N, C-alpha and C positions, 0 to 999 in steps of 0.2 A: 447279232446286242440289235437290240429295240431302245431308241432312245424316246424319248418326251421332249421335244423342244418347240421353243417360239414359233408360230409358223412364218416363215419367211416370205415375204412380198412375189421373188421368186416361180413361191409354187403354187399361186394363185390357182393353176390351169387344175393342176393336180387335183387338188380342192375342191375343186367344181363335179371333177371325175367320183370323187369319195362322196362329193354331196352326192351324184345321181346315180349311184351304186346302194345307198347307203338308204335313200327314198324313190326311192324309183314312182311315180306316178303322181307325185305330191305337188301340188299348186306352184315352189320356187323350181323342181326341177319341171314342172311343162311347162313354165317359164322361158326355159334356153337354157346352156352352159355360159353362152353371155355374161347373163344376169346373175347366174351366181359367182364367176369368176369376179363380176363387180362389189358382188356381194361381201368375198372374202376378202379384196382389195382394200376395201372397207374398211373391214376390222381391226387390218392390221397395222389402219392410218389409224384409228381413230382409237382416242385415249376412254370414250365407253364402252369397248368390247375388246378381248382379244381371245385369236385364236391359238389353240396347243396344238399340234400334228405330231406324229407317231411315224417316225422314221427306220424302214428296214435299210440301215447303212444309208442310200441316199433318193431312196425311195419311200414314199409318204403312202403308207399304209392305216392308215388310223384317223383322227380329226376331231376333235372337239370345239363348239367355240360355244363364248359366254357374251354375257352383259355386265358392266356396271349397270348399269341404268340401258334397259331395252328400249324404253322410253323416249329419252336422250340419243340412244345410236339411231335409232330409226328415224328420228326426225330428220337428226345428221344427215343418213345415208340419203334419204328423199327428198331434203335441200341439193348436196353436193353432192350426190352417184348416179342418179335415179337419170339424171338428163342422157347420159352417156351410151346407155342402152336404151331408154324407152323410142328405138325403133326397132332392135330386134324385141325388145319384150310385149310391142304390138302385136307385129308379123307371129310372133307365136300363138297369142290370141286367139287372131284372126285366121288362119290353119288351124285352131284347138276353139273355137266359140262356148264349148261349155264350160272350162276351164274362169270364165269372165266371174261368175259369182263367188268363188270360191278367190281368185286376184282379190276382189272389195272383201273378202270378209282377211284377207291377207293386210292387206290396209289397217286393217283395226285388229291388227295383232296384241299390241299392245292394254287396248279395251277386254281382251280374251286373257294375259298375265295376268293385270291386274295388280303389278310391281309395289308394296309398300317402300320407302323409305330404306338404304339398305339390306335390301333382297336383288339377288340376283339375278339370272334367268339364263340358264342351258340353251343356247336357240338350236343347235347340233350335239348327238355325238354320235357316229359312225364307224364302222371298224372293214376295211377292203376284205373281202368276200375270200379269201385264201390261206385270212390272218384268223377267222373267227374262232372259237370254243379253247382259245387260249391262253383267257384270262385279258384278254386286253381292255376292254369294254368299259369291267372296273377298276387295270390299271389306271385307263384313262377318268375317269371321276374322280379316285384318288386325286390327280394333278390339278383337277379342275375346282377341285373343293381347298387347297393348299393354297391356288391365286387367290380363290375366294375369302380365305382368312385372310393374307397379305393384303388388298385392300382393303379393309375394313368389312365389308359384309356379315352378318347376318343367318339368314339362311336365300337359298335356291331353290328354283322352281325348277320342274321339268315339265315339258307340257307333250306326252306322247299321247300319239293312235291308243285304242282301248283297246283293238286285234294285233296290238306288238306285244306277244305274251311274254317274247325272252327282252324290251327293254320292259316290260314291269315286272318282270321277275329281278333284274339288276339293281332296277331300283328300289326294292321294296329292300334287300337289304343294308339300306343305309338305315341309321340310328337317329330315332325322334323323326319319320316320314310320319307326314300327315299327307290323305287326300283333301283338296282343300277345295275342288269341285269336278263336277261333271259335268259338259256339254259336247251343244254338234258346231261346227265349224268345221269349211273345206270342206263339206262335204261327208264325213266323217265323225263322229262320237273321241270327243278328247275326253284323256282324264288331265287334273294339273296336279301336281304332286307338288309340294313345300317340302322342304329340307334343312334342316337346323345345321349349319356351318361347324359351332363347336363340338357334339358329341363326334363329329365323326373327322377330326385329326390328329387320330392315332397315328394311320401308317398313310395323314394326310404329303404332297409332296408339292416341290416347287420345279417345273419344266427350265432345262438349260438354256442360255443362251438367255439374249435381250429382245424383246418388245423391239416390233422400228418404231411402235410409242409407246411409254407409259401407260401404264390405264390408270384412271384417275385412285384418289384409294378418300377413303373415310380417314378422319383422326381416330387414333386409339382413343382419347379418352371422349370419344360415342359421341362427340359435338359436331354441327357440323356441315354440309356438306360437301361433296371433293369438287 
């Protein structure tokens, strides 16, 4: 039985592997496994983001990562976590200098996302190859949107490689979808989708268990920041 739960800290290694399998050749993957391990560790312990895992018994077979505020999360990551992986990440760049421009683009991620107040950002969504075509991707989206509603977000964005037709099709099934803009980054043509949370709550769900650190929440009356 597949269960969707908050990602525990002791699964960050497996989370990195799911990310590498789901996004081969992208800038984060090319920065190395240690970088991704630290990224998902940061998500677990930050109030600005969360990671949700799909588990087949004790095996992590899918992953969704979402930020309350990508600007706040990545600022915190650079300040508190990046130094831990600076050396292996620098070595990855030395071995593959062609990614340097994409790394610089990645540093400007929040400029590309341009998320206003109360807009979340789906940073990653991936399912292990052996478990594809079983409806787990759309099911993960239901959990991500349940989480977004819980923390008081109004909209969420998906930044998708334009060539990623399966992901684009899946996102297109969501209610109220808008194409915010198209642009080029990381050496690829990207599409930024904006999706309202409320029209997608009919089948939304919440993950099992408890997060390592509870996410920041907006007030229900719509006032104030987390």
